[in-house]
C-alpha positions as CSV (number, residue, x, y, z in Angstrom):
1,M,20.1,-15.0,5.0
2,S,18.1,-17.8,6.2
3,H,14.5,-17.9,5.3
4,R,11.3,-19.2,7.0
5,R,10.3,-22.3,4.8
6,A,6.9,-21.9,3.4
7,T,4.0,-24.2,3.3
8,P,4.6,-26.0,-0.4
9,G,2.2,-24.4,-2.8
10,L,1.5,-21.3,-0.6
11,P,3.3,-17.8,-0.9
12,A,5.6,-17.5,2.3
13,A,3.5,-14.4,3.0
14,V,1.2,-12.0,1.4
15,L,2.0,-8.3,1.9
16,F,-0.5,-5.8,1.6
17,D,-0.7,-2.4,0.5
18,M,-3.1,-0.6,2.9
19,D,-4.4,2.9,1.3
20,G,-6.8,1.7,-1.7
21,T,-5.9,-1.8,-1.2
22,L,-7.2,-2.9,2.1
23,V,-9.2,-0.1,3.0
24,D,-11.1,2.9,1.0
25,T,-8.6,5.5,2.2
26,E,-7.3,6.9,-1.5
27,R,-10.5,8.9,-1.9
28,L,-9.7,10.5,2.0
29,W,-6.1,10.8,1.1
30,W,-7.2,13.2,-2.1
31,A,-9.6,15.0,0.0
32,A,-6.9,15.7,2.5
33,V,-4.4,16.7,-0.2
34,K,-7.3,19.0,-1.8
35,Q,-8.1,20.9,1.9
36,V,-4.3,21.5,2.0
37,A,-4.4,22.7,-1.4
38,D,-6.8,24.8,-1.2
39,G,-5.6,26.5,1.8
40,I,-2.7,27.7,-0.3
41,G,-4.9,28.7,-3.2
42,R,-3.6,25.5,-5.4
43,Q,-6.2,23.8,-7.1
44,L,-5.5,20.0,-7.6
45,T,-5.9,18.2,-11.0
46,D,-5.5,15.0,-12.8
47,A,-2.1,16.1,-13.4
48,D,-1.2,15.9,-9.8
49,T,-2.6,12.4,-9.4
50,H,0.9,11.1,-9.9
51,H,2.4,13.0,-7.1
52,V,-0.5,11.9,-4.7
53,L,-1.9,8.8,-5.1
54,G,0.5,6.0,-3.4
55,R,2.8,8.6,-2.2
56,P,4.1,9.8,1.0
57,A,3.0,13.1,2.9
58,A,6.5,14.3,2.3
59,H,6.6,13.7,-1.6
60,T,3.2,15.4,-2.1
61,A,4.2,18.2,0.2
62,A,7.1,18.7,-1.6
63,H,5.5,18.4,-4.8
64,L,2.8,21.2,-3.7
65,H,5.5,23.5,-2.3
66,R,7.4,23.0,-5.7
67,T,4.3,24.0,-8.1
68,G,2.5,26.6,-5.6
69,G,3.1,30.2,-5.1
70,P,5.8,32.3,-3.8
71,A,3.8,32.2,-0.1
72,V,3.5,28.5,0.2
73,P,4.8,27.1,3.3
74,A,7.6,24.7,3.6
75,P,7.5,21.4,2.8
76,D,7.9,20.2,6.3
77,V,5.1,22.4,7.2
78,L,3.0,21.2,4.4
79,A,3.6,17.6,5.4
80,I,2.2,17.9,9.0
81,E,-0.7,19.7,7.7
82,L,-1.2,16.6,5.0
83,D,-1.0,13.9,7.8
84,A,-3.4,15.7,10.1
85,A,-6.1,16.1,7.5
86,F,-5.7,12.3,6.3
87,A,-5.8,11.1,9.9
88,T,-8.7,12.8,11.0
89,R,-10.8,11.3,7.8
90,V,-9.3,8.0,8.5
91,A,-10.1,8.1,12.3
92,C,-13.6,8.9,11.0
93,E,-14.1,6.8,8.0
94,V,-12.1,3.5,7.8
95,V,-14.1,1.1,5.3
96,P,-12.6,-1.9,4.1
97,R,-12.4,-2.5,0.2
98,P,-14.8,-5.1,-1.0
99,G,-13.6,-8.5,-0.3
100,A,-10.7,-7.4,1.6
101,L,-11.8,-9.1,4.8
102,S,-12.8,-12.4,3.5
103,L,-9.5,-12.4,1.6
104,L,-7.8,-12.1,5.1
105,D,-9.8,-14.5,6.8
106,E,-8.9,-17.2,4.2
107,L,-5.3,-16.7,4.7
108,A,-5.4,-16.7,8.1
109,A,-7.2,-20.0,8.0
110,A,-4.4,-21.2,5.6
111,G,-2.0,-20.1,8.3
112,V,0.1,-17.6,5.9
113,P,1.6,-14.6,7.7
114,M,0.1,-11.3,6.2
115,A,1.6,-7.7,6.9
116,I,0.6,-4.1,6.0
117,V,3.3,-2.4,3.8
118,S,2.2,1.3,3.5
119,A,3.6,4.5,2.6
120,S,1.1,6.2,5.4
121,P,2.5,7.5,8.7
122,R,2.6,5.1,11.5
123,H,-0.2,6.7,13.5
124,V,-2.8,6.1,10.6
125,V,-1.7,2.5,10.0
126,D,-2.3,1.7,13.3
127,L,-5.8,3.1,13.2
128,V,-6.4,1.1,10.4
129,R,-4.8,-2.2,11.8
130,K,-7.0,-1.6,14.9
131,A,-10.0,-1.3,12.6
132,L,-9.4,-4.5,10.7
133,G,-8.1,-6.4,13.7
134,E,-4.7,-6.2,15.0
135,E,-4.4,-9.8,15.2
136,R,-4.7,-10.4,11.5
137,F,-1.3,-9.1,10.8
138,A,2.3,-10.5,11.9
139,L,3.6,-7.3,10.6
140,T,2.7,-3.6,9.9
141,L,5.1,-1.2,8.2
142,A,5.0,2.6,7.9
143,V,6.5,5.2,6.2
144,E,9.0,5.9,9.1
145,D,10.3,2.6,9.1
146,T,12.5,2.5,5.9
147,A,15.1,5.5,4.9
148,R,13.0,5.2,1.2
149,T,9.8,4.4,0.7
150,K,7.8,3.3,-2.3
151,P,8.4,3.0,-5.6
152,A,11.6,2.1,-3.8
153,P,11.8,-1.5,-3.0
154,D,13.0,-1.0,0.4
155,P,9.4,-1.2,2.2
156,Y,8.4,-4.8,0.5
157,L,12.3,-5.9,1.1
158,A,12.0,-4.7,4.7
159,A,8.9,-6.8,5.3
160,A,10.3,-10.1,4.0
161,A,13.3,-9.6,5.9
162,A,11.5,-9.1,9.3
163,L,9.1,-12.2,8.5
164,G,12.0,-13.9,7.6
165,V,10.9,-14.9,4.3
166,D,12.3,-14.8,0.5
167,P,10.7,-11.8,-1.4
168,R,10.5,-13.8,-4.6
169,A,8.3,-16.1,-2.2
170,C,5.6,-13.3,-1.4
171,V,2.6,-12.3,-3.2
172,V,2.1,-8.3,-2.8
173,V,-1.5,-7.1,-3.3
174,E,-1.5,-3.2,-4.2
175,D,-3.7,-0.8,-5.9
176,T,-1.2,2.0,-7.4
177,P,1.7,2.0,-10.2
178,T,3.8,3.2,-7.5
179,G,3.4,0.4,-5.2
180,V,3.3,-2.0,-7.8
181,A,6.6,-0.7,-9.0
182,A,8.3,-1.1,-5.3
183,A,6.9,-4.8,-5.3
184,E,8.4,-5.6,-8.5
185,A,11.7,-4.2,-7.7
186,A,11.6,-6.3,-4.6
187,G,11.0,-9.5,-6.8
188,C,7.6,-9.9,-5.4
189,V,4.4,-11.5,-7.2
190,V,2.0,-9.0,-7.6
191,L,-1.8,-8.6,-7.6
192,A,-2.8,-5.4,-8.9
193,V,-6.4,-4.3,-7.7
194,P,-6.2,-0.9,-9.5
195,S,-8.4,1.7,-7.2
196,I,-8.0,4.8,-9.3
197,V,-5.3,4.5,-11.6
198,P,-5.4,1.7,-14.2
199,I,-2.7,-1.0,-14.2
200,P,-1.7,-3.3,-17.2
201,S,-1.2,-7.2,-16.7
202,A,2.8,-8.0,-16.9
203,A,5.2,-10.9,-16.1
204,R,4.6,-11.9,-12.3
205,R,1.7,-9.4,-12.2
206,T,-2.0,-10.2,-12.1
207,V,-4.4,-7.7,-12.5
208,L,-8.1,-8.1,-11.0
209,D,-11.5,-5.3,-11.0
210,S,-11.7,-6.5,-7.3
211,L,-10.4,-8.1,-4.3
212,E,-14.1,-10.2,-4.0
213,R,-12.4,-12.3,-7.4
214,A,-9.5,-12.9,-5.3
215,D,-9.2,-16.1,-2.9
216,V,-6.4,-18.4,-1.9
217,T,-6.5,-20.5,-4.5
218,L,-5.9,-17.8,-6.8
219,L,-2.9,-16.5,-4.8
220,V,-1.4,-20.1,-5.0
221,S,-2.0,-20.4,-9.1
222,L,-0.6,-17.0,-9.6
223,F,2.4,-17.4,-7.3
224,T,3.2,-21.0,-8.9
225,S,2.3,-19.7,-12.7
226,A,5.1,-17.1,-11.5
227,E,7.6,-19.6,-10.1
228,R,7.5,-21.6,-13.6
229,N,8.3,-18.3,-15.7
């Protein structure tokens, strides 16, 4: 497979997770899950975090069904309720993460293609893309677009293929361990900006406390550093 040649020194593309990375929606997702859990008499705790944050509705629904009582609805019913509760919140409360818009503007000015790669459903991804500016993104990929979602590498591999670039020449920006695992399995360089769950530094992975500290110069430096390793 041939790949589009990147501008020397720049990543071939920057692939952004959406929830908790570009927009402050992890808290909205948690609130939506809590609403559905409350409705089935199930209290969320920190022990549920791994099955909620960075996970698609189908995974969280299966978790609630598995750990709930005997009268809990089927996972597909719970997934529909989760998607509806989340979409309602996103439609009313989309807020960009600090530094997100300025980084998008810098990358656009530098001519670096950008994509949203999300475990959220298409209708939510489209809401967020419109709120952030549809013209900013060359591609959006939602949970329906691959057979497997994060932490499998499929979403990032599919995004790179659709853009015609080598995934190893891409920088992924993520906020959860689940998303980081997907990006690294795809061979991408990772910039992690944790929203709730801590993420340690590692090879080909840089961790910041805010996108306000990220710019094109930083992305170039971590990309070229990863290339040397």
